[in-house]
C-alpha positions in Angstrom: -53.6 -22.8 -46.2 -55.5 -23.5 -49.4 -54.3 -26.7 -50.7 -54.1 -30.2 -49.7 -51.9 -32.8 -51.0 -52.4 -36.8 -50.1 -49.8 -39.1 -51.1 -51.2 -42.6 -50.6 -48.7 -45.5 -51.1 -50.3 -48.7 -52.6 -47.6 -51.5 -51.7 -48.0 -55.2 -52.8 -45.8 -57.8 -51.8 -44.1 -58.1 -55.0 -43.4 -54.5 -55.6 -42.2 -54.4 -52.0 -39.2 -56.9 -52.3 -35.9 -55.3 -52.7 -32.6 -56.1 -52.2 -30.8 -57.0 -49.0 -28.1 -54.2 -49.8 -30.9 -51.6 -49.7 -32.1 -52.3 -46.2 -28.6 -53.6 -44.4 -25.0 -52.8 -44.5 -21.8 -54.6 -43.7 -21.0 -53.5 -39.9 -17.4 -51.3 -40.7 -17.9 -50.5 -44.2 -18.7 -46.8 -43.9 -17.7 -43.4 -44.7 -15.1 -41.3 -42.6 -15.4 -37.6 -41.9 -12.6 -35.4 -42.6 -12.1 -31.9 -41.9 -9.2 -29.1 -42.4 -8.5 -25.3 -42.2 -7.1 -23.4 -45.1 -7.0 -20.3 -47.0 -8.8 -19.3 -50.3 -6.6 -16.6 -52.3 -7.5 -14.8 -55.6 -10.6 -12.9 -54.2 -11.6 -9.8 -55.7 -11.6 -7.7 -52.6 -14.4 -9.9 -50.8 -12.1 -11.5 -48.5 -11.7 -11.1 -44.6 -11.1 -7.7 -43.3 -8.3 -6.6 -41.1 -10.2 -7.3 -37.7 -10.4 -11.0 -38.4 -6.7 -11.4 -37.2 -6.5 -15.2 -37.7 -6.5 -14.5 -41.8 -3.6 -12.4 -41.5 -1.7 -15.0 -39.3 -2.3 -17.9 -41.5 -1.2 -16.0 -44.5 1.9 -14.9 -42.7 2.6 -18.4 -41.7 2.2 -19.8 -45.4 4.3 -17.0 -46.7 7.2 -17.9 -44.0 7.2 -21.5 -45.1 8.0 -20.4 -48.7 10.9 -18.1 -47.5 8.9 -14.8 -47.1 8.8 -12.9 -43.8 5.9 -10.6 -43.1 4.5 -9.2 -40.0 0.7 -10.1 -39.9 0.0 -6.5 -39.1 1.7 -5.1 -42.0 -0.6 -6.6 -44.8 -4.1 -6.4 -46.2 -6.2 -9.6 -46.5 -9.0 -8.5 -48.7 -8.2 -11.0 -51.2 -7.9 -13.9 -48.8 -10.4 -15.6 -46.9 -9.9 -18.1 -43.8 -12.3 -21.3 -44.7 -12.9 -24.6 -43.0 -12.9 -27.6 -45.2 -15.2 -30.9 -45.0 -15.2 -34.3 -47.0 -16.3 -37.5 -46.6 -13.6 -40.6 -47.1 -15.4 -43.5 -48.9 -14.7 -47.1 -47.5 -11.8 -48.7 -49.1 -10.5 -45.5 -50.7 -6.8 -46.0 -52.1 -4.2 -43.5 -52.1 -4.4 -41.5 -55.6 -8.4 -41.3 -55.2 -10.1 -38.0 -55.7 -12.9 -36.8 -53.5 -15.0 -33.6 -53.4 -14.6 -31.0 -50.7 -16.9 -28.7 -49.2 -15.4 -25.1 -48.5 -17.1 -22.4 -46.1 -15.8 -19.2 -45.1 -15.4 -18.8 -41.3 -14.4 -15.0 -41.1 -16.2 -12.0 -42.4 -15.5 -12.6 -46.1 -18.6 -11.9 -48.2 -18.0 -13.8 -51.3 -15.7 -17.0 -52.2 -16.4 -16.6 -56.2 -13.4 -17.2 -58.1 -11.0 -18.2 -55.0 -8.2 -20.5 -55.2 -8.2 -22.9 -52.3 -4.4 -23.6 -51.4 -3.2 -26.8 -50.3 -4.7 -28.2 -47.1 -4.5 -31.0 -45.1 -7.7 -32.9 -44.5 -7.5 -34.8 -41.0 -10.0 -37.4 -39.3 -11.3 -37.1 -35.7 -8.0 -39.0 -34.4 -5.6 -36.2 -36.2 -4.1 -38.2 -38.9 -4.1 -36.8 -42.3 -5.8 -38.8 -44.9 -6.1 -36.4 -48.0 -4.7 -33.1 -49.4 -7.1 -30.6 -51.0 -6.2 -27.9 -53.4 -7.9 -26.1 -56.3 -10.8 -23.4 -57.7 -13.5 -22.8 -55.5 -17.2 -23.1 -57.2 -19.8 -21.4 -55.5 -23.7 -21.7 -55.8 -24.1 -18.1 -55.6 -23.2 -14.8 -56.4 -23.2 -11.0 -55.6 -23.6 -8.6 -57.8 -23.7 -4.8 -57.6 -21.9 -2.4 -55.3 -23.3 -0.7 -51.9 -25.9 -1.8 -49.5 -28.9 -0.9 -51.8 -27.5 -1.3 -55.1 -26.3 -5.1 -54.7 -27.9 -8.6 -55.1 -27.0 -11.7 -53.5 -28.0 -15.2 -54.8 -28.1 -18.2 -52.6 -24.9 -18.5 -50.4 -21.8 -17.2 -51.8 -19.6 -17.8 -48.7 -20.0 -21.5 -49.4 -18.7 -23.7 -52.3 -17.3 -27.0 -53.3 -14.1 -27.9 -55.0 -14.8 -30.9 -57.2 -12.5 -33.7 -57.1 -10.3 -31.3 -55.5 -8.7 -33.7 -52.6 -6.2 -36.5 -53.3 -6.5 -39.3 -50.8 -3.0 -40.0 -49.2 -3.7 -42.9 -46.8 -6.1 -45.9 -47.2 -9.2 -45.7 -45.7 -9.5 -47.3 -42.4 -12.1 -49.9 -43.4 -12.9 -53.5 -42.0 -11.7 -56.0 -44.3 -14.3 -58.9 -44.6 -13.1 -62.1 -42.8 -15.0 -65.6 -42.0 -17.9 -63.8 -40.3 -19.8 -60.8 -41.3 -22.3 -58.7 -39.4 -25.0 -57.0 -41.3 -26.6 -53.9 -39.9 -30.1 -52.9 -40.6 -30.5 -49.5 -41.4 -33.9 -49.3 -39.5 -34.1 -51.9 -36.8 -37.2 -54.1 -37.0 -37.5 -57.7 -35.7 -39.7 -59.1 -38.4 -37.1 -57.7 -41.4 -34.0 -59.0 -39.5 -35.9 -62.3 -39.5 -36.8 -62.4 -43.1 -33.0 -61.1 -43.9 -31.7 -64.3 -42.6 -34.4 -66.6 -44.1 -33.8 -65.2 -47.2 -29.7 -65.8 -47.1 -30.5 -69.2 -45.6 -32.9 -70.0 -48.5 -30.0 -69.2 -51.0 -27.0 -71.1 -49.2 -28.2 -74.2 -47.8 -25.7 -74.6 -45.1 -27.7 -71.9 -43.1 -25.1 -69.2 -42.4 -27.3 -66.6 -41.3 -28.6 -66.3 -37.7 -30.4 -63.0 -35.9 -28.5 -61.5 -33.1 -30.8 -58.9 -32.4 -33.3 -56.4 -34.2 -30.5 -54.4 -36.0 -27.9 -57.0 -36.4 -27.7 -60.4 -38.4 -24.6 -62.4 -38.1 -23.7 -64.4 -41.6 -20.8 -67.0 -41.2 -19.3 -67.2 -44.8 -19.8 -70.9 -45.9 -16.6 -73.1 -46.8 -17.0 -73.3 -50.4 -16.9 -69.6 -50.5 -14.2 -69.0 -48.1 -11.7 -68.1 -50.9 -14.5 -65.7 -52.7 -15.4 -63.5 -50.2 -16.2 -60.7 -52.4 -18.1 -62.9 -54.7 -20.3 -64.1 -51.8 -20.9 -60.4 -50.4 -22.1 -59.5 -54.0 -24.3 -62.7 -54.2 -25.6 -61.9 -50.7 -26.6 -58.4 -51.3 -28.4 -59.2 -54.4 -30.9 -61.4 -52.5 -34.4 -59.9 -52.2 -37.0 -59.6 -49.3 -39.9 -58.1 -48.3 -39.2 -55.7 -45.5 -41.7 -55.0 -42.5 -42.8 -51.6 -41.8 -44.8 -49.9 -39.1 -48.1 -48.3 -40.1 -47.2 -44.4 -40.0 -48.8 -41.3 -41.1 -46.7 -38.3 -41.9 -48.1 -34.9 -41.6 -46.7 -31.8 -42.6 -49.0 -28.8 -41.3 -47.0 -26.2 -43.0 -47.4 -27.3 -46.5 -50.5 -29.3 -45.8 -49.2 -32.5 -47.2 -50.2 -36.1 -45.5 -48.3 -39.1 -46.6 -49.6 -42.6 -45.5 -50.1 -46.2 -46.7 -53.1 -47.0 -48.6 -53.5 -50.2 -46.8 -53.8 -48.6 -43.1 -57.3 -49.4 -42.3 -59.8 -47.2 -40.2 -62.2 -48.9 -37.6 -66.1 -48.1 -38.2 -66.6 -44.8 -37.0 -68.8 -41.6 -37.5 -67.3 -38.3 -38.1 -69.1 -35.0 -37.3 -67.2 -31.9 -37.8 -68.2 -28.4 -38.1 -66.5 -24.9 -37.9 -67.5 -21.8 -35.4 -66.1 -18.5 -36.5 -66.3 -15.3 -34.5 -65.7 -12.1 -36.1 -65.0 -8.7 -34.4 -64.9 -5.7 -36.5 -64.2 -2.0 -35.3 -65.3 1.1 -37.6 -64.2 4.6 -36.8 -66.9 7.3 -36.9 -66.2 11.0 -36.9 -68.2 13.2 -35.0 -68.3 16.6 -36.5 -69.6 19.8 -34.6 -71.9 22.2 -35.9 -70.4 25.5 -37.5 -69.5 28.1 -35.1 -70.1 26.1 -32.2 -67.5 25.3 -29.4 -67.5 21.6 -29.9 -64.5 19.7 -31.0 -64.2 16.9 -34.0 -63.9 13.7 -32.2 -63.5 9.9 -33.6 -65.8 7.6 -32.0 -65.1 3.6 -32.5 -68.0 1.3 -33.2 -67.5 -2.3 -32.7 -69.7 -5.0 -33.9 -69.4 -8.8 -33.0 -70.6 -11.4 -35.4 -71.0 -15.3 -34.6 -71.2 -17.6 -37.4 -71.5 -21.2 -37.1 -71.4 -23.6 -39.9 -73.4 -26.6 -40.4 -71.8 -29.7 -39.2 -70.9 -32.1 -42.1 -71.2 -36.0 -41.4 -69.1 -38.6 -42.6 -69.4 -42.4 -42.2 -66.7 -45.1 -42.9 -67.8 -48.6 -43.0 -65.8 -52.0 -42.1 -62.9 -52.3 -44.2 -62.5 -48.5 -44.8 -58.9 -47.3 -45.4 -57.0 -43.9 -44.9 -57.5 -43.6 -48.7 -61.4 -43.7 -48.2 -61.0 -41.2 -45.5 -59.2 -38.6 -47.4 -61.3 -38.7 -50.2 -64.5 -38.4 -48.0 -63.0 -35.6 -46.2 -61.9 -33.7 -49.3 -65.5 -34.3 -51.0 -67.2 -32.5 -47.9 -64.8 -29.6 -48.1 -62.5 -30.4 -45.1 -59.6 -27.9 -45.2 -56.1 -29.3 -44.7 -56.0 -28.1 -40.9 -59.3 -30.2 -40.4 -58.0 -33.2 -41.8 -55.1 -33.3 -39.5 -57.3 -32.7 -36.6 -59.7 -35.4 -37.4 -56.5 -38.1 -38.1 -55.3 -37.2 -34.6 -58.7 -37.6 -33.1 -59.3 -40.9 -34.6 -55.8 -42.2 -33.5 -56.7 -40.9 -29.8 -60.1 -42.5 -30.1 -58.6 -45.9 -31.0 -60.0 -45.9 -34.7 -56.8 -45.6 -36.5 -53.9 -48.2 -35.8 -51.1 -46.0 -37.3 -48.5 -43.8 -35.8 -48.8 -40.0 -36.7 -45.7 -38.2 -36.9 -45.7 -34.3 -37.4 -42.8 -32.3 -39.2 
């Protein structure tokens, strides 16, 4: 790991003010997941093989509904692939709305490129049909060439999308706004919840908002807005507040990335860090006997051990120093990303760093 990237966010109260709709959502207004099972046809010999029995059975059932009776064991399905479909039904979606569909092969098909998805119903977890999908499959990859050693695969050709391929047949099960709204914070926090209620009460003088918990704020629609619920929600979501957040340092040891807030302070502390490296080397020497002698050529290993300890480097932080000062100082003395990660963890253990450390 030879590089290091530190992202230090400098936040001020003015730039931190964001809209309510960014930190909270109305309870019940959410997406609904749909799933379906179907077949993709028109493949160029890259479909399921004969051993994938359910593909042939599905194709036989499809043909039977169209008046053609064929035994599943009497057909080749190399141009057909069994797939699973997934989609998200947005809130308040009405019949006729088009949504995207994701398609993925579940058999031994090697490529869905150029395939056509046959009409497939999309169901919710309760088994109700909310949409029907059909259309050409667009894959994000491809397979070129023939044979194991003369082919190239880019991305995942066994998964794709049907853009706007599903038509909603039934309205989404969304909660219609009533006289009371429940706002769910995307990240529960007592301070943010209190500030959210205060922001709403400052705009609507009747004080319609109250905190129920760290994650829920209950809002009663004022009487003068009772006939304009949608307008009230739009006005409320446009209000701003300064959300609170926990001081946190996120470390990605694989890439050497440290993300932290610049305002995180470090208590006065002295850091002494050094490296001890031990190197063991083995060389093989060949022992050659004299000519016309009875000796044999042998290989003798020669092992050497070297110990090297770098001089410890010192860094002192004064009162009011931040993580920004710490990272800059450690970088200046030549610390590696692994060193910086270890030092941050040691500072937290020593009580000199008031922040959570999350390693991803």
